[in-house]
Every structure is written in C-alpha cells, then in structure tokens.
Biopython code that builds the backbone (N, CA, C, O; Angstrom):
import numpy as np
from Bio.PDB.StructureBuilder import StructureBuilder

atoms = [
    (1, "UNK", "N", (19.702, -25.758, -11.925)),
    (1, "UNK", "CA", (18.294, -26.087, -12.062)),
    (1, "UNK", "C", (17.458, -24.854, -11.723)),
    (1, "UNK", "O", (17.703, -24.197, -10.710)),
    (2, "UNK", "N", (16.489, -24.541, -12.552)),
    (2, "UNK", "CA", (15.556, -23.454, -12.305)),
    (2, "UNK", "C", (14.301, -24.047, -11.692)),
    (2, "UNK", "O", (13.794, -25.069, -12.155)),
    (3, "UNK", "N", (13.799, -23.394, -10.642)),
    (3, "UNK", "CA", (12.561, -23.870, -10.031)),
    (3, "UNK", "C", (11.698, -22.681, -9.643)),
    (3, "UNK", "O", (12.195, -21.567, -9.483)),
    (4, "UNK", "N", (10.441, -22.920, -9.499)),
    (4, "UNK", "CA", (9.506, -21.880, -9.104)),
    (4, "UNK", "C", (9.822, -21.419, -7.694)),
    (4, "UNK", "O", (9.935, -22.240, -6.784)),
    (5, "UNK", "N", (9.968, -20.110, -7.503)),
    (5, "UNK", "CA", (10.305, -19.569, -6.195)),
    (5, "UNK", "C", (9.090, -19.215, -5.352)),
    (5, "UNK", "O", (9.074, -19.482, -4.151)),
    (6, "UNK", "N", (8.065, -18.613, -5.968)),
    (6, "UNK", "CA", (6.870, -18.230, -5.207)),
    (6, "UNK", "C", (5.758, -17.811, -6.146)),
    (6, "UNK", "O", (5.994, -17.537, -7.322)),
    (7, "UNK", "N", (4.546, -17.763, -5.621)),
    (7, "UNK", "CA", (3.413, -17.140, -6.297)),
    (7, "UNK", "C", (2.819, -16.141, -5.315)),
    (7, "UNK", "O", (2.781, -16.395, -4.111)),
    (8, "UNK", "N", (2.361, -15.018, -5.820)),
    (8, "UNK", "CA", (1.648, -14.032, -5.012)),
    (8, "UNK", "C", (0.357, -13.716, -5.742)),
    (8, "UNK", "O", (0.373, -13.405, -6.933)),
    (9, "UNK", "N", (-0.746, -13.793, -5.042)),
    (9, "UNK", "CA", (-2.041, -13.420, -5.594)),
    (9, "UNK", "C", (-2.520, -12.192, -4.838)),
    (9, "UNK", "O", (-2.606, -12.211, -3.610)),
    (10, "UNK", "N", (-2.830, -11.128, -5.560)),
    (10, "UNK", "CA", (-3.324, -9.900, -4.938)),
    (10, "UNK", "C", (-4.831, -10.032, -4.721)),
    (10, "UNK", "O", (-5.578, -10.325, -5.654)),
    (11, "UNK", "N", (-5.263, -9.815, -3.492)),
    (11, "UNK", "CA", (-6.645, -10.098, -3.084)),
    (11, "UNK", "C", (-7.238, -8.940, -2.293)),
    (11, "UNK", "O", (-6.522, -8.064, -1.807)),
    (12, "UNK", "N", (-8.558, -8.957, -2.175)),
    (12, "UNK", "CA", (-9.263, -7.955, -1.374)),
    (12, "UNK", "C", (-8.935, -8.088, 0.113)),
    (12, "UNK", "O", (-8.744, -7.088, 0.805)),
    (13, "UNK", "N", (-8.871, -9.338, 0.601)),
    (13, "UNK", "CA", (-8.691, -9.578, 2.034)),
    (13, "UNK", "C", (-7.706, -10.723, 2.243)),
    (13, "UNK", "O", (-8.042, -11.887, 2.023)),
    (14, "UNK", "N", (-6.501, -10.392, 2.666)),
    (14, "UNK", "CA", (-5.439, -11.384, 2.857)),
    (14, "UNK", "C", (-5.851, -12.423, 3.901)),
    (14, "UNK", "O", (-5.643, -13.619, 3.695)),
    (15, "UNK", "N", (-6.427, -11.985, 5.007)),
    (15, "UNK", "CA", (-6.831, -12.912, 6.077)),
    (15, "UNK", "C", (-7.838, -13.939, 5.563)),
    (15, "UNK", "O", (-7.717, -15.127, 5.863)),
    (16, "UNK", "N", (-8.830, -13.493, 4.791)),
    (16, "UNK", "CA", (-9.831, -14.418, 4.250)),
    (16, "UNK", "C", (-9.196, -15.423, 3.289)),
    (16, "UNK", "O", (-9.565, -16.598, 3.291)),
    (17, "UNK", "N", (-8.256, -14.976, 2.477)),
    (17, "UNK", "CA", (-7.586, -15.888, 1.542)),
    (17, "UNK", "C", (-6.790, -16.943, 2.295)),
    (17, "UNK", "O", (-6.854, -18.124, 1.956)),
    (18, "UNK", "N", (-6.046, -16.534, 3.308)),
    (18, "UNK", "CA", (-5.280, -17.487, 4.114)),
    (18, "UNK", "C", (-6.210, -18.483, 4.797)),
    (18, "UNK", "O", (-5.965, -19.689, 4.779)),
    (19, "UNK", "N", (-7.280, -17.967, 5.401)),
    (19, "UNK", "CA", (-8.226, -18.822, 6.119)),
    (19, "UNK", "C", (-8.883, -19.839, 5.184)),
    (19, "UNK", "O", (-9.094, -20.989, 5.570)),
    (20, "UNK", "N", (-9.207, -19.421, 3.954)),
    (20, "UNK", "CA", (-9.809, -20.344, 2.997)),
    (20, "UNK", "C", (-8.884, -21.527, 2.736)),
    (20, "UNK", "O", (-9.322, -22.675, 2.815)),
    (21, "UNK", "N", (-7.613, -21.270, 2.426)),
    (21, "UNK", "CA", (-6.684, -22.359, 2.112)),
    (21, "UNK", "C", (-6.386, -23.213, 3.339)),
    (21, "UNK", "O", (-6.157, -24.416, 3.216)),
    (22, "UNK", "N", (-6.386, -22.599, 4.521)),
    (22, "UNK", "CA", (-6.207, -23.385, 5.748)),
    (22, "UNK", "C", (-7.363, -24.359, 5.930)),
    (22, "UNK", "O", (-7.153, -25.542, 6.197)),
    (23, "UNK", "N", (-8.587, -23.853, 5.783)),
    (23, "UNK", "CA", (-9.767, -24.683, 6.017)),
    (23, "UNK", "C", (-10.001, -25.684, 4.890)),
    (23, "UNK", "O", (-10.252, -26.862, 5.147)),
    (24, "UNK", "N", (-9.920, -25.219, 3.641)),
    (24, "UNK", "CA", (-10.251, -26.081, 2.505)),
    (24, "UNK", "C", (-9.198, -27.146, 2.237)),
    (24, "UNK", "O", (-9.539, -28.262, 1.844)),
    (25, "UNK", "N", (-7.925, -26.823, 2.443)),
    (25, "UNK", "CA", (-6.858, -27.749, 2.065)),
    (25, "UNK", "C", (-5.953, -28.157, 3.220)),
    (25, "UNK", "O", (-5.045, -28.967, 3.035)),
    (26, "UNK", "N", (-6.189, -27.609, 4.406)),
    (26, "UNK", "CA", (-5.366, -27.968, 5.560)),
    (26, "UNK", "C", (-3.933, -27.462, 5.472)),
    (26, "UNK", "O", (-3.037, -28.030, 6.097)),
    (27, "UNK", "N", (-3.706, -26.391, 4.697)),
    (27, "UNK", "CA", (-2.366, -25.820, 4.564)),
    (27, "UNK", "C", (-2.161, -24.799, 5.677)),
    (27, "UNK", "O", (-2.928, -23.844, 5.798)),
    (28, "UNK", "N", (-1.138, -25.000, 6.479)),
    (28, "UNK", "CA", (-0.886, -24.107, 7.614)),
    (28, "UNK", "C", (-0.380, -22.744, 7.141)),
    (28, "UNK", "O", (0.253, -22.622, 6.092)),
    (29, "UNK", "N", (-0.669, -21.761, 7.922)),
    (29, "UNK", "CA", (-0.212, -20.402, 7.679)),
    (29, "UNK", "C", (1.245, -20.277, 8.126)),
    (29, "UNK", "O", (1.595, -20.715, 9.222)),
    (30, "UNK", "N", (2.088, -19.685, 7.292)),
    (30, "UNK", "CA", (3.476, -19.421, 7.684)),
    (30, "UNK", "C", (3.546, -18.111, 8.453)),
    (30, "UNK", "O", (4.107, -18.068, 9.548)),
    (31, "UNK", "N", (2.986, -17.044, 7.898)),
    (31, "UNK", "CA", (2.893, -15.776, 8.625)),
    (31, "UNK", "C", (1.989, -14.797, 7.897)),
    (31, "UNK", "O", (1.626, -14.996, 6.738)),
    (32, "UNK", "N", (1.636, -13.729, 8.612)),
    (32, "UNK", "CA", (0.843, -12.628, 8.063)),
    (32, "UNK", "C", (1.353, -11.354, 8.704)),
    (32, "UNK", "O", (1.636, -11.331, 9.902)),
    (33, "UNK", "N", (1.475, -10.281, 7.910)),
    (33, "UNK", "CA", (1.930, -9.007, 8.463)),
    (33, "UNK", "C", (0.870, -8.436, 9.398)),
    (33, "UNK", "O", (-0.315, -8.740, 9.258)),
    (34, "UNK", "N", (1.293, -7.613, 10.345)),
    (34, "UNK", "CA", (0.363, -7.016, 11.312)),
    (34, "UNK", "C", (-0.716, -6.190, 10.624)),
    (34, "UNK", "O", (-1.863, -6.171, 11.070)),
    (35, "UNK", "N", (-0.353, -5.505, 9.537)),
    (35, "UNK", "CA", (-1.323, -4.667, 8.845)),
    (35, "UNK", "C", (-2.195, -5.450, 7.865)),
    (35, "UNK", "O", (-3.012, -4.864, 7.155)),
    (36, "UNK", "N", (-2.023, -6.777, 7.824)),
    (36, "UNK", "CA", (-2.832, -7.659, 6.984)),
    (36, "UNK", "C", (-2.695, -7.348, 5.491)),
    (36, "UNK", "O", (-3.644, -7.509, 4.724)),
    (37, "UNK", "N", (-1.485, -6.896, 5.088)),
    (37, "UNK", "CA", (-1.279, -6.590, 3.678)),
    (37, "UNK", "C", (-0.570, -7.720, 2.936)),
    (37, "UNK", "O", (-0.505, -7.701, 1.707)),
    (38, "UNK", "N", (-0.032, -8.715, 3.670)),
    (38, "UNK", "CA", (0.717, -9.802, 3.051)),
    (38, "UNK", "C", (0.719, -11.007, 3.974)),
    (38, "UNK", "O", (0.873, -10.871, 5.188)),
    (39, "UNK", "N", (0.547, -12.189, 3.391)),
    (39, "UNK", "CA", (0.598, -13.414, 4.175)),
    (39, "UNK", "C", (1.050, -14.576, 3.324)),
    (39, "UNK", "O", (0.862, -14.577, 2.108)),
    (40, "UNK", "N", (1.653, -15.576, 3.971)),
    (40, "UNK", "CA", (2.145, -16.757, 3.268)),
    (40, "UNK", "C", (1.603, -18.019, 3.912)),
    (40, "UNK", "O", (1.288, -18.048, 5.102)),
    (41, "UNK", "N", (1.501, -19.061, 3.100)),
    (41, "UNK", "CA", (1.113, -20.382, 3.570)),
    (41, "UNK", "C", (2.342, -21.272, 3.630)),
    (41, "UNK", "O", (3.313, -21.040, 2.910)),
    (42, "UNK", "N", (2.309, -22.271, 4.467)),
    (42, "UNK", "CA", (3.409, -23.229, 4.619)),
    (42, "UNK", "C", (3.278, -24.278, 3.521)),
    (42, "UNK", "O", (2.627, -25.306, 3.706)),
    (43, "UNK", "N", (3.901, -24.010, 2.380)),
    (43, "UNK", "CA", (3.748, -24.872, 1.206)),
    (43, "UNK", "C", (5.063, -25.502, 0.763)),
    (43, "UNK", "O", (5.227, -25.822, -0.414)),
    (44, "UNK", "N", (5.992, -25.681, 1.681)),
    (44, "UNK", "CA", (7.253, -26.334, 1.335)),
    (44, "UNK", "C", (8.228, -25.382, 0.672)),
    (44, "UNK", "O", (8.345, -24.221, 1.066)),
    (45, "UNK", "N", (8.932, -25.881, -0.345)),
    (45, "UNK", "CA", (9.972, -25.088, -1.009)),
    (45, "UNK", "C", (9.432, -23.864, -1.729)),
    (45, "UNK", "O", (10.098, -22.830, -1.770)),
    (46, "UNK", "N", (8.252, -23.961, -2.291)),
    (46, "UNK", "CA", (7.688, -22.866, -3.071)),
    (46, "UNK", "C", (6.687, -22.096, -2.232)),
    (46, "UNK", "O", (5.754, -22.682, -1.683)),
    (47, "UNK", "N", (6.870, -20.793, -2.129)),
    (47, "UNK", "CA", (6.008, -19.949, -1.312)),
    (47, "UNK", "C", (4.732, -19.596, -2.055)),
    (47, "UNK", "O", (4.769, -19.166, -3.208)),
    (48, "UNK", "N", (3.611, -19.782, -1.387)),
    (48, "UNK", "CA", (2.312, -19.341, -1.899)),
    (48, "UNK", "C", (1.887, -18.193, -1.010)),
    (48, "UNK", "O", (1.694, -18.370, 0.193)),
    (49, "UNK", "N", (1.739, -17.000, -1.604)),
    (49, "UNK", "CA", (1.479, -15.802, -0.809)),
    (49, "UNK", "C", (0.286, -15.032, -1.353)),
    (49, "UNK", "O", (-0.093, -15.170, -2.516)),
    (50, "UNK", "N", (-0.296, -14.216, -0.479)),
    (50, "UNK", "CA", (-1.386, -13.322, -0.829)),
    (50, "UNK", "C", (-1.000, -11.934, -0.360)),
    (50, "UNK", "O", (-0.415, -11.770, 0.711)),
    (51, "UNK", "N", (-1.332, -10.928, -1.172)),
    (51, "UNK", "CA", (-1.020, -9.546, -0.827)),
    (51, "UNK", "C", (-2.231, -8.677, -1.119)),
    (51, "UNK", "O", (-3.030, -8.980, -2.005)),
    (52, "UNK", "N", (-2.355, -7.593, -0.362)),
    (52, "UNK", "CA", (-3.482, -6.677, -0.555)),
    (52, "UNK", "C", (-3.337, -5.930, -1.879)),
    (52, "UNK", "O", (-2.237, -5.788, -2.412)),
    (53, "UNK", "N", (-4.460, -5.461, -2.391)),
    (53, "UNK", "CA", (-4.422, -4.670, -3.621)),
    (53, "UNK", "C", (-3.585, -3.409, -3.418)),
    (53, "UNK", "O", (-2.908, -2.964, -4.344)),
    (54, "UNK", "N", (-3.624, -2.836, -2.233)),
    (54, "UNK", "CA", (-2.815, -1.647, -1.958)),
    (54, "UNK", "C", (-1.330, -1.948, -2.116)),
    (54, "UNK", "O", (-0.592, -1.156, -2.703)),
    (55, "UNK", "N", (-0.890, -3.089, -1.594)),
    (55, "UNK", "CA", (0.509, -3.476, -1.750)),
    (55, "UNK", "C", (0.817, -3.758, -3.214)),
    (55, "UNK", "O", (1.891, -3.405, -3.700)),
    (56, "UNK", "N", (-0.115, -4.392, -3.920)),
    (56, "UNK", "CA", (0.065, -4.655, -5.342)),
    (56, "UNK", "C", (0.222, -3.375, -6.138)),
    (56, "UNK", "O", (1.050, -3.310, -7.046)),
    (57, "UNK", "N", (-0.559, -2.356, -5.811)),
    (57, "UNK", "CA", (-0.462, -1.080, -6.516)),
    (57, "UNK", "C", (0.881, -0.414, -6.262)),
    (57, "UNK", "O", (1.417, 0.249, -7.150)),
    (58, "UNK", "N", (1.435, -0.577, -5.064)),
    (58, "UNK", "CA", (2.752, 0.008, -4.801)),
    (58, "UNK", "C", (3.869, -0.819, -5.438)),
    (58, "UNK", "O", (4.903, -0.263, -5.808)),
    (59, "UNK", "N", (3.685, -2.140, -5.574)),
    (59, "UNK", "CA", (4.694, -2.999, -6.201)),
    (59, "UNK", "C", (4.655, -2.933, -7.723)),
    (59, "UNK", "O", (5.687, -3.075, -8.380)),
    (60, "UNK", "N", (3.469, -2.718, -8.283)),
    (60, "UNK", "CA", (3.285, -2.734, -9.739)),
    (60, "UNK", "C", (2.783, -1.361, -10.171)),
    (60, "UNK", "O", (1.586, -1.169, -10.388)),
    (61, "UNK", "N", (3.697, -0.416, -10.295)),
    (61, "UNK", "CA", (3.336, 0.988, -10.497)),
    (61, "UNK", "C", (2.547, 1.238, -11.793)),
    (61, "UNK", "O", (1.810, 2.221, -11.876)),
    (62, "UNK", "N", (2.687, 0.380, -12.788)),
    (62, "UNK", "CA", (1.925, 0.536, -14.038)),
    (62, "UNK", "C", (0.515, -0.032, -13.912)),
    (62, "UNK", "O", (-0.285, 0.073, -14.842)),
    (63, "UNK", "N", (0.210, -0.632, -12.763)),
    (63, "UNK", "CA", (-1.110, -1.198, -12.523)),
    (63, "UNK", "C", (-1.220, -2.656, -12.932)),
    (63, "UNK", "O", (-0.280, -3.226, -13.484)),
    (64, "UNK", "N", (-2.359, -3.252, -12.662)),
    (64, "UNK", "CA", (-2.633, -4.642, -13.012)),
    (64, "UNK", "C", (-4.140, -4.849, -13.014)),
    (64, "UNK", "O", (-4.885, -3.989, -12.545)),
    (65, "UNK", "N", (-4.594, -5.983, -13.538)),
    (65, "UNK", "CA", (-6.015, -6.317, -13.549)),
    (65, "UNK", "C", (-6.300, -7.167, -12.319)),
    (65, "UNK", "O", (-5.741, -8.252, -12.161)),
    (66, "UNK", "N", (-7.153, -6.680, -11.470)),
    (66, "UNK", "CA", (-7.531, -7.403, -10.266)),
    (66, "UNK", "C", (-8.371, -8.626, -10.626)),
    (66, "UNK", "O", (-9.237, -8.558, -11.498)),
    (67, "UNK", "N", (-8.114, -9.722, -9.963)),
    (67, "UNK", "CA", (-8.902, -10.934, -10.182)),
    (67, "UNK", "C", (-10.387, -10.663, -9.960)),
    (67, "UNK", "O", (-11.230, -11.143, -10.717)),
    (68, "UNK", "N", (-10.704, -9.895, -8.921)),
    (68, "UNK", "CA", (-12.105, -9.649, -8.596)),
    (68, "UNK", "C", (-12.770, -8.668, -9.559)),
    (68, "UNK", "O", (-13.997, -8.571, -9.572)),
    (69, "UNK", "N", (-11.992, -7.934, -10.370)),
    (69, "UNK", "CA", (-12.564, -6.973, -11.310)),
    (69, "UNK", "C", (-12.688, -7.512, -12.725)),
    (69, "UNK", "O", (-13.208, -6.822, -13.601)),
    (70, "UNK", "N", (-12.223, -8.723, -12.964)),
    (70, "UNK", "CA", (-12.210, -9.271, -14.314)),
    (70, "UNK", "C", (-13.463, -10.106, -14.578)),
    (70, "UNK", "O", (-13.841, -10.946, -13.762)),
    (71, "UNK", "N", (-14.103, -9.867, -15.728)),
    (71, "UNK", "CA", (-15.264, -10.666, -16.115)),
    (71, "UNK", "C", (-14.867, -12.078, -16.526)),
    (71, "UNK", "O", (-15.665, -13.009, -16.414)),
    (72, "UNK", "N", (-13.634, -12.237, -17.001)),
    (72, "UNK", "CA", (-13.124, -13.532, -17.440)),
    (72, "UNK", "C", (-12.004, -13.976, -16.508)),
    (72, "UNK", "O", (-11.376, -13.151, -15.845)),
    (73, "UNK", "N", (-11.757, -15.277, -16.461)),
    (73, "UNK", "CA", (-10.639, -15.746, -15.640)),
    (73, "UNK", "C", (-9.321, -15.198, -16.177)),
    (73, "UNK", "O", (-9.154, -15.031, -17.386)),
    (74, "UNK", "N", (-8.399, -14.923, -15.281)),
    (74, "UNK", "CA", (-7.078, -14.460, -15.689)),
    (74, "UNK", "C", (-6.244, -15.634, -16.167)),
    (74, "UNK", "O", (-6.528, -16.782, -15.824)),
    (75, "UNK", "N", (-5.228, -15.358, -16.946)),
    (75, "UNK", "CA", (-4.385, -16.414, -17.507)),
    (75, "UNK", "C", (-3.351, -16.903, -16.527)),
    (75, "UNK", "O", (-2.150, -16.792, -16.775)),
    (76, "UNK", "N", (-3.804, -17.444, -15.417)),
    (76, "UNK", "CA", (-2.905, -17.965, -14.392)),
    (76, "UNK", "C", (-3.575, -19.124, -13.672)),
    (76, "UNK", "O", (-4.801, -19.191, -13.597)),
    (77, "UNK", "N", (-2.786, -20.013, -13.155)),
    (77, "UNK", "CA", (-3.303, -21.136, -12.373)),
    (77, "UNK", "C", (-2.386, -21.358, -11.178)),
    (77, "UNK", "O", (-1.186, -21.091, -11.244)),
    (78, "UNK", "N", (-2.953, -21.840, -10.106)),
    (78, "UNK", "CA", (-2.185, -22.314, -8.969)),
    (78, "UNK", "C", (-2.582, -23.762, -8.764)),
    (78, "UNK", "O", (-3.743, -24.057, -8.478)),
    (79, "UNK", "N", (-1.635, -24.657, -8.908)),
    (79, "UNK", "CA", (-1.925, -26.087, -8.791)),
    (79, "UNK", "C", (-1.404, -26.619, -7.461)),
    (79, "UNK", "O", (-0.253, -26.388, -7.093)),
    (80, "UNK", "N", (-2.261, -27.330, -6.753)),
    (80, "UNK", "CA", (-1.881, -28.039, -5.535)),
    (80, "UNK", "C", (-1.880, -29.516, -5.876)),
    (80, "UNK", "O", (-2.888, -30.038, -6.352)),
    (81, "UNK", "N", (-0.773, -30.198, -5.642)),
    (81, "UNK", "CA", (-0.668, -31.607, -6.013)),
    (81, "UNK", "C", (-0.449, -32.468, -4.782)),
    (81, "UNK", "O", (0.146, -32.032, -3.797)),
    (82, "UNK", "N", (-0.942, -33.706, -4.855)),
    (82, "UNK", "CA", (-0.774, -34.654, -3.760)),
    (82, "UNK", "C", (-0.802, -36.072, -4.317)),
    (82, "UNK", "O", (-1.414, -36.336, -5.352)),
    (83, "UNK", "N", (-0.142, -36.959, -3.628)),
    (83, "UNK", "CA", (-0.183, -38.383, -3.987)),
    (83, "UNK", "C", (-1.437, -39.040, -3.430)),
    (83, "UNK", "O", (-1.821, -40.118, -3.883)),
    (84, "UNK", "N", (-2.078, -38.410, -2.458)),
    (84, "UNK", "CA", (-3.226, -39.009, -1.766)),
    (84, "UNK", "C", (-4.464, -38.131, -1.958)),
    (84, "UNK", "O", (-4.916, -37.478, -1.017)),
    (85, "UNK", "N", (-5.000, -38.117, -3.149)),
    (85, "UNK", "CA", (-6.132, -37.264, -3.490)),
    (85, "UNK", "C", (-7.344, -37.574, -2.612)),
    (85, "UNK", "O", (-7.955, -36.658, -2.063)),
    (86, "UNK", "N", (-7.694, -38.835, -2.474)),
    (86, "UNK", "CA", (-8.866, -39.211, -1.696)),
    (86, "UNK", "C", (-8.751, -38.741, -0.248)),
    (86, "UNK", "O", (-9.712, -38.207, 0.305)),
    (87, "UNK", "N", (-7.610, -38.932, 0.357)),
    (87, "UNK", "CA", (-7.413, -38.514, 1.750)),
    (87, "UNK", "C", (-7.478, -36.985, 1.864)),
    (87, "UNK", "O", (-8.073, -36.458, 2.804)),
    (88, "UNK", "N", (-6.869, -36.278, 0.909)),
    (88, "UNK", "CA", (-6.880, -34.819, 0.934)),
    (88, "UNK", "C", (-8.271, -34.268, 0.725)),
    (88, "UNK", "O", (-8.629, -33.234, 1.288)),
    (89, "UNK", "N", (-9.057, -34.959, -0.086)),
    (89, "UNK", "CA", (-10.420, -34.495, -0.374)),
    (89, "UNK", "C", (-11.296, -34.652, 0.835)),
    (89, "UNK", "O", (-12.479, -34.315, 0.788)),
]
sb = StructureBuilder()
sb.init_structure("model")
sb.init_model(0)
sb.init_chain("A")
sb.init_seg("    ")
for serial, (resi, resn, name, xyz) in enumerate(atoms, 1):
    if name == "N":
        sb.init_residue(resn, " ", resi, " ")
    sb.init_atom(name, np.array(xyz, "f"), 0.0, 1.0, " ", f" {name:<3s}", serial, name[0])
structure = sb.get_structure()
C-alpha cells in the first residue's frame, strides 16, 4: 500500500506557521529545530512540516516559487479532515 508520508511547506517564519496551526486547529507541535529552520506538527501517521526558505533553497538547488511571492495560488492543497466538524470549528 502506498500512502502519503509527509508534506513540507516552505515559509518565511517557521515559528509563526506552527503557532497558527496550533491556535487555529489545536494541532500540537511535534518539534522545531533550535535555529527555527524546520518544524513539525503532531498530525498522526502523516507528517505536516514547515521549513524556512533558506532550507528550501539548500534542498531544492534549482529553486522554487515561494508561496509568499506568487500572485496566484500554487497548485497544492493541504487538507485537514475530521469526523466532528462542528466541534473542531
């Protein structure tokens, strides 16, 4: 069986991204590096992670389009699902 292993979103501020998902959705933080270049949320089997643009540039040597630099939405989605929508909201 093939399953999704993780998502990483490259962001301006890893701490702010983690804090947003903690506050907005109640998802606990799994960890964050001391230099604040990478962090993960406690999302069960599939890892949801955020990484700094600097780390993204070192991982993707040919470059990439930053979410914050794009006039249009990028062709990606992150879906959070629950059986209890009203309670989660």
